[in-house]
Backbone bond lengths (Angstrom), bond angles and torsions (degrees), N, CA, C in turn:
res aa  C-N    CA-C-N  psi(-1)  N-CA   C-N-CA  omega(-1)  CA-C   N-CA-C  phi
1 M - - - 1.470 - - 1.509 109.46 -
2 R 1.284 117.85 122.67 1.456 122.24 -179.85 1.521 109.71 -92.48
3 L 1.289 117.36 137.20 1.452 122.09 -178.36 1.509 109.12 -105.52
4 S 1.311 117.33 148.09 1.465 121.94 -175.02 1.512 111.23 -70.94
5 H 1.347 115.22 154.89 1.476 121.85 -179.52 1.509 109.84 -128.44
6 T 1.353 115.05 134.52 1.467 121.61 172.82 1.509 107.72 -132.89
7 S 1.305 119.02 121.48 1.475 122.29 -173.91 1.511 110.72 -72.06
8 L 1.344 116.82 152.59 1.470 123.09 178.06 1.512 110.79 -72.29
9 R 1.324 115.15 150.04 1.465 118.97 174.04 1.510 110.47 -71.33
10 R 1.343 114.60 147.20 1.463 121.03 -178.09 1.520 110.81 -68.93
11 K 1.367 116.39 151.59 1.458 122.35 -177.99 1.515 112.55 -111.85
12 H 1.321 117.60 11.52 1.462 119.87 -174.47 1.522 112.04 -62.91
13 V 1.336 117.78 -31.61 1.462 120.31 -179.32 1.518 110.04 -62.84
14 H 1.335 117.10 -41.56 1.462 120.60 179.58 1.524 110.83 -63.83
15 L 1.323 116.47 -40.74 1.457 119.69 178.62 1.512 111.53 -64.03
16 A 1.321 116.95 -42.50 1.457 120.50 -179.92 1.521 110.70 -61.99
17 L 1.341 116.75 -40.28 1.460 120.30 179.31 1.525 110.72 -65.31
18 L 1.346 116.92 -42.16 1.458 119.60 -179.85 1.517 111.41 -65.52
19 F 1.338 116.41 -46.46 1.452 119.40 179.70 1.523 110.59 -61.03
20 G 1.330 117.18 -38.81 1.453 120.46 178.90 1.511 111.79 -64.07
21 A 1.351 115.70 -39.70 1.461 119.17 179.23 1.521 111.34 -66.25
22 L 1.341 116.48 -42.41 1.461 119.17 178.24 1.517 111.60 -63.67
23 A 1.321 115.85 -41.55 1.458 119.64 -179.36 1.522 110.99 -65.16
24 S 1.335 116.47 -38.81 1.463 120.04 179.25 1.520 110.67 -65.28
25 A 1.358 114.90 -42.46 1.462 118.16 179.33 1.514 111.21 -64.89
26 A 1.321 115.79 -35.66 1.460 119.68 -177.90 1.511 112.33 -68.55
27 G 1.317 117.40 -22.96 1.451 120.17 -176.63 1.510 113.17 -60.17
28 G 1.340 117.27 -27.22 1.450 119.85 -179.14 1.507 114.00 -94.88
29 L 1.355 118.08 5.90 1.454 120.53 -177.13 1.520 111.59 -91.13
30 P 1.318 117.64 158.47 1.464 120.39 173.55 1.517 110.09 -65.97
31 T 1.310 116.37 164.88 1.459 120.03 178.55 1.509 110.16 -72.87
32 A 1.354 115.57 167.10 1.461 120.39 -175.09 1.518 112.89 -72.27
33 A 1.301 119.18 -5.90 1.468 121.19 -178.15 1.515 111.72 -59.56
34 N 1.363 116.78 -29.85 1.453 120.20 -178.39 1.516 112.80 -97.97
35 A 1.337 116.91 0.26 1.457 119.48 -171.18 1.516 111.26 -86.99
36 A 1.313 115.35 133.79 1.461 123.65 168.23 1.524 112.66 45.33
37 D 1.352 116.68 68.19 1.458 120.82 -177.89 1.534 112.79 -82.50
38 N 1.334 117.37 -2.44 1.457 120.84 -177.59 1.526 110.62 -62.85
39 D 1.353 116.70 126.75 1.462 121.23 -178.75 1.523 112.56 -87.95
40 E 1.330 118.48 -4.05 1.454 121.36 179.46 1.528 110.40 -97.28
41 W 1.326 115.35 148.51 1.463 119.90 177.66 1.523 110.12 -70.13
42 Q 1.324 116.18 135.02 1.458 122.73 174.43 1.527 108.08 -122.09
43 F 1.331 116.12 138.74 1.458 121.32 -176.34 1.523 109.67 -120.04
44 N 1.326 116.58 139.07 1.457 120.83 171.70 1.517 109.15 -147.31
45 G 1.322 115.64 150.02 1.458 120.73 179.99 1.508 110.69 161.60
46 G 1.329 115.64 177.09 1.450 120.15 179.99 1.509 112.11 171.80
47 P 1.352 116.58 178.55 1.463 122.25 -178.92 1.527 112.01 -87.58
48 Y 1.318 115.07 155.04 1.456 121.82 -179.70 1.526 109.99 -139.75
49 L 1.328 116.01 146.57 1.457 122.84 166.64 1.517 107.68 -96.64
50 W 1.330 116.69 133.36 1.466 121.43 -175.45 1.521 109.09 -122.20
51 G 1.332 116.68 114.92 1.462 121.55 177.12 1.511 110.91 -84.98
52 A 1.316 116.35 70.95 1.468 121.42 -170.74 1.523 111.85 -89.47
53 G 1.332 116.62 118.81 1.448 121.19 165.94 1.522 109.57 -79.69
54 I 1.320 116.93 156.93 1.463 122.24 -174.35 1.522 109.58 -128.31
55 R 1.331 114.88 139.52 1.462 120.22 176.70 1.523 108.47 -150.09
56 G 1.331 116.69 135.67 1.456 119.32 177.99 1.507 112.80 155.70
57 H 1.340 115.97 -145.62 1.458 122.17 -176.13 1.521 110.33 -139.67
58 V 1.325 115.62 140.40 1.458 122.43 173.12 1.516 107.92 -132.77
59 G 1.331 116.06 156.77 1.454 118.28 -179.80 1.507 113.50 -171.45
60 H 1.345 114.24 162.27 1.456 123.07 176.52 1.524 108.69 -134.11
61 K 1.300 115.48 168.58 1.460 120.36 174.76 1.526 111.41 -59.99
62 S 1.326 116.73 -42.16 1.460 121.13 -172.27 1.515 114.09 -77.87
63 T 1.329 118.11 -20.16 1.461 120.43 -175.22 1.517 113.59 -117.87
64 G 1.317 118.08 -13.66 1.450 120.18 -171.63 1.519 110.71 81.94
65 T 1.320 116.65 -167.54 1.467 122.66 -175.44 1.518 110.29 -113.93
66 A 1.317 116.59 138.44 1.460 121.49 -177.93 1.511 110.04 -138.57
67 S 1.336 115.45 155.97 1.456 120.68 177.75 1.518 109.73 -82.62
68 V 1.329 115.74 151.49 1.453 122.26 176.94 1.521 107.83 -136.28
69 K 1.323 116.27 140.79 1.462 120.54 -176.22 1.519 109.25 -148.61
70 S 1.320 115.61 130.58 1.449 122.06 175.31 1.522 107.61 -146.23
71 D 1.330 116.46 105.89 1.455 120.87 -178.43 1.526 111.00 -79.70
72 F 1.347 115.10 168.67 1.464 120.77 -179.13 1.528 111.15 -58.22
73 S 1.339 117.79 -35.19 1.459 121.23 -178.84 1.523 112.63 -66.82
74 N 1.344 117.42 -18.65 1.462 121.19 -178.68 1.523 113.18 -103.41
75 I 1.330 117.29 8.87 1.459 120.08 -172.74 1.526 112.16 -60.20
76 A 1.342 117.77 -41.50 1.459 120.03 -177.93 1.525 111.74 -60.82
77 R 1.328 117.22 -28.90 1.461 121.56 -178.22 1.515 113.13 -90.42
78 T 1.334 117.94 -30.49 1.466 120.44 -170.94 1.526 114.76 -108.10
79 V 1.325 118.14 -20.49 1.461 120.69 -177.67 1.519 109.44 -105.17
80 D 1.338 116.28 116.25 1.457 120.86 178.79 1.528 111.33 -81.80
81 M 1.320 117.59 -33.85 1.463 121.29 179.98 1.518 109.27 -159.44
82 S 1.329 116.65 137.72 1.460 121.67 176.82 1.525 108.26 -148.47
83 L 1.324 116.35 105.71 1.460 122.01 -174.79 1.520 110.47 -129.81
84 M 1.326 115.49 152.35 1.455 121.64 175.31 1.526 108.95 -139.82
85 F 1.317 115.00 154.87 1.460 121.86 167.66 1.520 107.41 -136.19
86 M 1.317 116.29 128.37 1.459 121.35 178.02 1.521 109.08 -125.46
87 G 1.333 116.80 135.17 1.447 120.74 -179.31 1.518 112.34 -144.94
88 E 1.338 115.25 155.98 1.459 121.67 179.72 1.523 109.03 -143.68
89 A 1.320 116.59 135.43 1.465 123.11 169.57 1.521 107.28 -113.62
90 R 1.335 117.06 126.66 1.473 120.33 -173.25 1.523 110.67 -129.37
91 R 1.330 113.89 137.70 1.462 121.18 172.61 1.518 107.61 -139.09
92 G 1.334 116.07 112.27 1.457 119.78 -175.13 1.522 110.15 58.80
93 P 1.334 118.01 -132.81 1.465 120.23 -179.29 1.524 113.25 -82.48
94 Y 1.335 118.14 -3.50 1.461 121.61 -175.40 1.529 110.70 -97.47
95 S 1.314 116.52 144.85 1.456 120.53 178.37 1.523 110.41 -143.32
96 V 1.322 115.22 148.64 1.462 123.49 172.29 1.523 107.07 -113.10
97 L 1.330 116.98 129.24 1.455 122.50 -171.52 1.523 110.83 -116.57
98 A 1.326 116.50 138.89 1.462 122.01 175.99 1.521 108.83 -137.92
99 D 1.324 115.87 141.63 1.460 121.46 -176.30 1.526 107.60 -149.81
100 L 1.334 117.08 122.38 1.459 122.45 179.04 1.516 109.52 -122.14
101 M 1.321 117.01 141.52 1.457 121.77 -179.27 1.523 109.83 -142.64
102 Y 1.345 116.89 139.13 1.465 121.89 174.63 1.519 108.44 -139.97
103 I 1.332 116.41 134.10 1.458 120.84 179.01 1.517 109.27 -140.82
104 D 1.333 116.07 133.53 1.466 124.08 -178.13 1.526 107.40 -122.60
105 T 1.333 117.61 118.21 1.462 121.29 -173.50 1.522 111.25 -129.09
106 D 1.340 114.96 157.16 1.466 122.79 174.19 1.524 107.24 -145.26
107 T 1.322 117.31 102.64 1.461 122.06 -176.43 1.520 110.71 -116.81
108 R 1.347 115.81 153.42 1.461 121.99 175.33 1.523 108.12 -130.78
109 N 1.324 115.55 130.88 1.457 121.72 -179.89 1.522 109.21 -128.09
110 R 1.336 115.74 136.80 1.461 120.52 179.82 1.525 109.83 -79.79
111 L 1.330 115.94 134.40 1.458 122.34 -179.73 1.520 110.14 -93.95
112 P 1.350 118.17 160.64 1.472 121.15 178.51 1.524 113.03 -56.65
113 T 1.327 118.03 -26.42 1.465 121.66 -179.43 1.523 112.37 -76.04
114 G 1.340 117.59 -8.94 1.451 121.43 -178.10 1.510 114.06 98.90
115 S 1.313 118.19 -16.67 1.459 121.35 176.61 1.526 109.92 -79.73
116 K 1.326 116.04 171.60 1.458 121.25 179.60 1.523 110.33 -116.86
117 L 1.321 114.87 144.37 1.457 121.41 176.05 1.518 108.59 -109.90
118 E 1.317 116.44 120.85 1.460 121.89 175.94 1.523 108.90 -97.74
119 V 1.330 115.68 129.19 1.459 121.45 179.06 1.529 108.48 -120.71
120 E 1.320 115.96 112.73 1.459 121.80 175.56 1.525 108.09 -102.80
121 G 1.305 116.44 125.20 1.460 119.76 -175.75 1.515 113.00 -135.22
122 K 1.309 115.46 141.02 1.463 122.93 172.37 1.525 107.35 -127.19
123 T 1.317 116.09 120.66 1.461 120.98 -175.70 1.521 109.81 -129.72
124 A 1.325 115.74 133.22 1.464 122.26 175.41 1.521 108.63 -128.14
125 S 1.320 115.36 144.63 1.461 120.57 -179.68 1.523 109.15 -144.47
126 G 1.323 115.94 139.53 1.453 120.72 177.94 1.518 111.25 -136.19
127 F 1.325 116.09 134.64 1.466 121.72 178.58 1.520 108.80 -118.30
128 L 1.330 115.95 135.58 1.460 121.76 173.30 1.519 108.04 -135.28
129 G 1.320 115.51 126.02 1.461 118.71 -177.02 1.509 111.96 -162.71
130 G 1.308 114.97 -164.69 1.449 121.24 -179.18 1.508 111.25 -142.96
131 G 1.326 115.46 166.36 1.453 120.77 179.54 1.518 111.27 -142.95
132 Y 1.326 115.55 162.49 1.466 122.00 177.78 1.517 108.29 -141.35
133 T 1.330 116.37 129.12 1.457 121.79 -179.64 1.523 110.05 -74.05
134 V 1.326 116.24 120.81 1.461 121.01 180.00 1.523 112.03 -103.01
135 L 1.335 117.68 -23.00 1.459 122.01 178.72 1.515 108.70 -147.29
136 G 1.350 116.69 145.27 1.440 118.91 172.81 1.508 114.30 135.38
137 D 1.336 115.13 -177.78 1.456 123.85 174.17 1.520 106.94 -146.31
138 D 1.336 118.16 -154.14 1.457 120.07 -177.72 1.526 112.73 -66.72
139 D 1.325 118.43 -23.81 1.458 121.84 -177.26 1.525 113.22 -101.49
140 Y 1.324 117.65 -27.34 1.458 122.33 -176.43 1.531 108.66 -125.98
141 R 1.312 115.22 139.73 1.460 117.05 179.65 1.524 110.66 -152.35
142 V 1.329 116.36 134.81 1.461 123.16 171.37 1.524 107.93 -126.49
143 D 1.324 116.82 123.43 1.461 122.66 -178.85 1.523 110.66 -113.53
144 V 1.315 115.35 143.05 1.464 121.56 163.67 1.524 106.84 -89.87
145 A 1.332 117.48 132.02 1.462 120.91 -174.79 1.521 110.67 -132.96
146 G 1.311 115.52 154.23 1.456 121.27 176.90 1.512 110.38 -160.31
147 G 1.329 116.01 161.24 1.454 120.01 179.80 1.511 111.29 171.93
148 V 1.313 115.31 -160.11 1.462 122.58 -177.87 1.526 109.16 -125.39
149 R 1.331 116.12 132.42 1.461 121.51 173.94 1.527 109.00 -110.68
150 V 1.328 116.16 128.30 1.464 122.86 177.95 1.526 108.95 -108.57
151 W 1.328 116.29 134.63 1.458 123.20 -179.42 1.526 110.35 -116.80
152 Y 1.334 115.24 147.86 1.465 122.45 167.15 1.520 107.54 -136.20
153 S 1.327 116.92 131.00 1.459 121.04 178.86 1.517 109.86 -136.57
154 S 1.327 115.79 133.15 1.460 123.00 174.52 1.524 107.93 -126.60
155 T 1.328 118.01 123.35 1.457 121.53 -177.32 1.522 110.53 -130.88
156 T 1.332 114.91 145.92 1.460 122.74 174.65 1.518 108.29 -126.72
157 L 1.328 117.86 124.70 1.452 124.03 179.06 1.522 108.64 -109.47
158 T 1.348 116.77 127.86 1.459 121.81 -178.51 1.518 109.40 -134.52
159 L 1.347 116.92 131.81 1.459 122.46 177.09 1.523 109.63 -92.05
160 H 1.348 116.20 136.70 1.455 122.81 177.16 1.520 108.58 -123.52
161 G 1.338 116.88 123.67 1.453 121.34 -179.36 1.515 111.88 90.44
162 G 1.333 116.21 157.57 1.462 120.18 179.44 1.520 112.04 80.69
163 Q 1.318 115.89 -178.16 1.459 121.32 -176.31 1.525 112.71 -66.35
164 A 1.312 117.06 -27.78 1.469 120.43 -178.06 1.523 112.38 -97.41
165 S 1.339 117.45 17.94 1.458 120.77 -177.93 1.529 110.89 -56.45
166 G 1.312 115.54 133.82 1.450 120.95 -179.28 1.508 114.62 92.93
167 H 1.347 116.87 -13.12 1.465 119.44 178.31 1.530 108.87 -66.17
168 S 1.332 116.88 129.14 1.460 121.08 -173.61 1.518 110.39 -142.69
169 G 1.318 115.45 152.73 1.455 121.22 176.37 1.512 110.48 -150.32
170 S 1.335 117.16 142.56 1.461 122.88 179.87 1.517 109.74 -128.57
171 D 1.319 115.42 148.37 1.455 120.41 177.77 1.525 108.32 -160.89
172 N 1.322 116.70 164.11 1.458 121.06 177.65 1.518 109.16 -149.40
173 A 1.326 114.87 162.27 1.465 120.56 -179.06 1.520 109.42 -155.49
174 T 1.325 114.86 153.95 1.462 123.12 174.85 1.517 108.46 -130.10
175 W 1.332 116.92 135.15 1.462 119.94 -179.83 1.526 109.89 -151.30
176 A 1.335 115.92 167.92 1.467 121.61 -176.91 1.520 110.03 -137.61
177 D 1.336 115.43 146.01 1.465 122.47 179.78 1.522 110.08 -134.01
178 A 1.323 116.53 144.28 1.463 122.05 170.90 1.523 108.94 -82.65
179 M 1.341 116.94 137.64 1.454 122.23 -176.32 1.525 110.37 -126.59
180 V 1.336 116.19 148.13 1.456 121.80 176.35 1.521 108.13 -147.93
181 G 1.341 116.86 149.45 1.455 118.63 179.71 1.515 112.76 177.72
182 L 1.333 115.21 -161.42 1.460 123.58 -178.70 1.518 110.10 -124.17
183 R 1.333 115.90 147.64 1.457 122.92 174.64 1.524 108.09 -130.00
184 G 1.323 116.47 137.67 1.454 120.40 -179.85 1.517 112.06 -131.17
185 R 1.334 116.67 149.71 1.465 122.14 177.80 1.521 108.97 -145.10
186 Y 1.351 115.73 139.25 1.459 121.40 -179.06 1.526 108.62 -137.40
187 A 1.329 116.79 124.92 1.457 122.27 177.14 1.522 108.62 -88.57
188 V 1.337 116.73 108.11 1.461 121.11 179.95 1.525 109.75 -65.60
189 N 1.323 116.12 -44.96 1.464 122.55 173.04 1.527 106.86 -156.11
190 E 1.323 117.25 -161.16 1.461 119.57 -175.27 1.521 112.85 -67.99
191 R 1.343 117.77 -19.45 1.464 119.45 -174.28 1.525 113.94 -118.05
192 F 1.331 118.05 -20.58 1.462 120.71 -176.57 1.523 110.36 -113.15
193 W 1.329 116.94 139.36 1.464 121.27 178.73 1.526 110.53 -144.39
194 L 1.319 115.00 156.84 1.461 123.24 177.74 1.525 108.72 -123.14
195 S 1.323 116.45 147.03 1.458 120.88 -179.70 1.521 109.50 -147.26
196 S 1.329 116.46 148.71 1.465 120.53 176.31 1.517 109.46 -153.91
197 W 1.315 115.70 160.77 1.460 120.53 173.84 1.517 110.62 -153.53
198 G 1.311 114.90 157.85 1.458 123.09 174.61 1.513 108.61 -142.19
199 M 1.332 116.24 122.74 1.461 121.81 -178.92 1.526 108.64 -128.00
200 V 1.315 115.95 144.33 1.462 120.74 177.46 1.517 108.08 -142.62
201 G 1.323 116.19 148.57 1.455 118.80 -179.58 1.508 112.25 -172.01
202 A 1.311 114.63 -173.85 1.460 123.12 178.92 1.517 107.08 -168.78
203 G 1.301 114.85 174.65 1.458 120.98 -179.94 1.504 107.99 170.70
204 Q 1.314 115.85 -100.71 1.454 119.20 173.23 1.523 111.48 -78.30
205 S 1.324 117.73 -21.61 1.463 120.89 172.01 1.523 109.58 -93.33
206 R 1.326 115.91 165.27 1.458 120.56 177.84 1.523 111.33 -75.74
207 E 1.322 117.00 -35.28 1.465 121.39 175.93 1.513 109.26 -157.68
208 D 1.325 115.10 152.76 1.456 122.28 -176.78 1.521 106.63 -151.13
209 W 1.329 118.89 125.10 1.458 120.24 -177.97 1.528 110.29 -145.61
210 D 1.338 115.50 160.60 1.460 122.10 -174.45 1.523 108.69 -154.39
211 L 1.326 117.21 121.81 1.467 123.45 178.64 1.525 109.27 -127.11
212 A 1.332 117.44 143.44 1.460 120.28 177.55 1.514 110.64 -157.57
213 A 1.332 114.98 152.03 1.464 123.14 172.94 1.525 107.23 -139.02
214 L 1.344 117.04 128.69 1.456 122.32 -175.31 1.520 110.77 -129.10
215 A 1.327 115.38 153.81 1.461 122.54 171.64 1.520 107.68 -131.30
216 G 1.337 116.75 135.86 1.455 120.53 -177.67 1.515 112.86 -127.08
217 W 1.328 115.79 147.48 1.463 123.22 176.73 1.532 107.97 -126.71
218 E 1.331 117.14 115.83 1.463 122.14 179.53 1.522 108.38 -79.89
219 F 1.336 115.59 93.31 1.461 120.56 -174.35 1.525 112.52 -78.59
220 T 1.330 117.03 -19.57 1.455 122.47 173.41 1.523 107.15 -149.56
221 P 1.337 119.03 150.61 1.462 119.38 -175.28 1.531 112.90 -52.43
222 G 1.323 115.45 122.28 1.451 121.54 177.55 1.507 115.92 93.19
223 F 1.347 118.73 -9.02 1.461 120.84 -178.25 1.529 110.45 -132.99
224 S 1.340 115.23 134.09 1.465 121.50 -177.51 1.520 110.66 -126.09
225 A 1.331 115.85 140.99 1.461 121.76 167.41 1.523 107.20 -86.31
226 V 1.325 116.80 133.13 1.460 121.62 -172.64 1.524 110.06 -125.32
227 A 1.332 115.79 136.42 1.462 122.38 173.63 1.520 108.08 -135.39
228 G 1.312 115.89 150.28 1.461 118.36 -179.78 1.506 112.48 -178.77
229 Y 1.319 115.14 -162.25 1.467 122.17 -177.95 1.526 107.89 -141.21
230 R 1.331 115.72 137.15 1.464 120.13 -179.12 1.524 110.29 -135.42
231 A 1.318 115.64 141.48 1.463 122.07 175.42 1.522 108.74 -132.76
232 M 1.336 116.10 132.34 1.462 122.06 178.48 1.527 108.80 -132.08
233 G 1.316 115.85 144.43 1.457 120.19 177.34 1.509 111.21 -142.33
234 V 1.335 116.02 144.70 1.463 120.99 177.16 1.525 108.21 -148.92
235 N 1.321 115.86 143.39 1.460 122.44 179.95 1.525 108.06 -127.65
236 Y 1.335 115.52 97.84 1.469 121.50 -178.35 1.523 109.24 -117.35
237 R 1.333 115.83 131.43 1.468 122.48 178.82 1.524 108.25 -142.02
238 N 1.330 114.91 126.81 1.469 118.67 178.95 1.527 109.92 -160.69
239 D 1.327 115.66 122.31 1.464 122.39 173.88 1.528 112.23 52.70
240 G 1.324 116.64 44.24 1.455 121.32 177.84 1.509 115.04 89.21
241 F 1.333 118.05 -17.11 1.461 120.71 177.62 1.522 108.89 -83.28
242 V 1.323 116.70 128.66 1.460 122.55 -178.41 1.526 109.14 -125.68
243 Y 1.325 115.93 128.32 1.458 122.15 171.29 1.519 106.67 -139.05
244 D 1.327 115.37 92.27 1.468 123.78 -175.29 1.526 106.76 -120.89
245 I 1.323 117.14 85.48 1.459 122.48 -163.69 1.526 111.36 -132.35
246 V 1.339 115.27 142.39 1.465 123.30 168.11 1.525 107.87 -114.43
247 Q 1.320 116.69 128.33 1.457 123.21 175.78 1.520 108.28 -117.50
248 K 1.328 117.42 128.73 1.460 119.86 -178.27 1.515 110.23 -153.63
249 G 1.346 114.69 148.63 1.444 119.66 178.38 1.516 111.90 164.10
250 P 1.342 117.40 175.56 1.466 122.03 -179.03 1.523 111.34 -74.75
251 L 1.325 115.89 158.41 1.462 121.27 177.22 1.522 110.16 -137.90
252 L 1.323 114.82 152.46 1.460 123.39 177.43 1.521 108.32 -136.85
253 G 1.326 116.09 141.97 1.451 117.64 179.80 1.512 113.08 -169.17
254 I 1.316 114.62 -175.93 1.456 123.77 178.13 1.519 108.30 -124.61
255 S 1.313 116.85 133.56 1.457 121.37 178.36 1.527 109.07 -120.78
256 G 1.325 115.38 129.53 1.457 120.45 178.31 1.516 111.69 -109.78
257 R 1.325 117.35 148.26 1.462 122.90 179.35 1.524 109.09 -119.72
258 F 1.342 116.58 130.28 1.464 121.10 -175.73 1.520 110.60 -130.89
């Protein structure tokens, strides 16, 4: 039984708006000559819980392509695990960036025929790259960043009910994309800070993007409680395997500085 496919709408407009906003904000900042003059390496990062809802399409050769949807209100029922780790090593205007994400989901969607489609998915993603401060000082900073994001996705599609009940198919894929974008940080005062980034790229996928906005409170020297919102999207298709998914939702975590 082949299932219908409808491609996701493109997100390039959102990226253009974010990049434009960052660039506009940067226009009033000092030049990078005064930014981050520290010659010693500084490290910050930590783990995060991500309440990511999922929307898009997945598919295999044996099952065809089907839509999948899990809103934030259904996370407790459909998301078995969703974790992230984000870290940065910085020396002067230079930075090394690392970002790891893992999400394990089990969703069920009713089909027009009355049967249900169960989609079990395990997805991991890792980004490694670097950045350079182009504008800012100790309180304001705008970085140009780039790197490579590697994805792994394993999905199992199973039909429940109807003539094809029990029909199932599993597949997995690994791919990599080059990414480029902007990162910004603003120290509101000695204890509160804001941060955001926008990255876009492609390679083995048709498109790959990542947007986030965070707020942090340094509740004790060197450690901050962080809350924010993150959205990621990727559209990968190869030899019948389809992973065309947007993941978005709030996040909470702890960030340490060393």
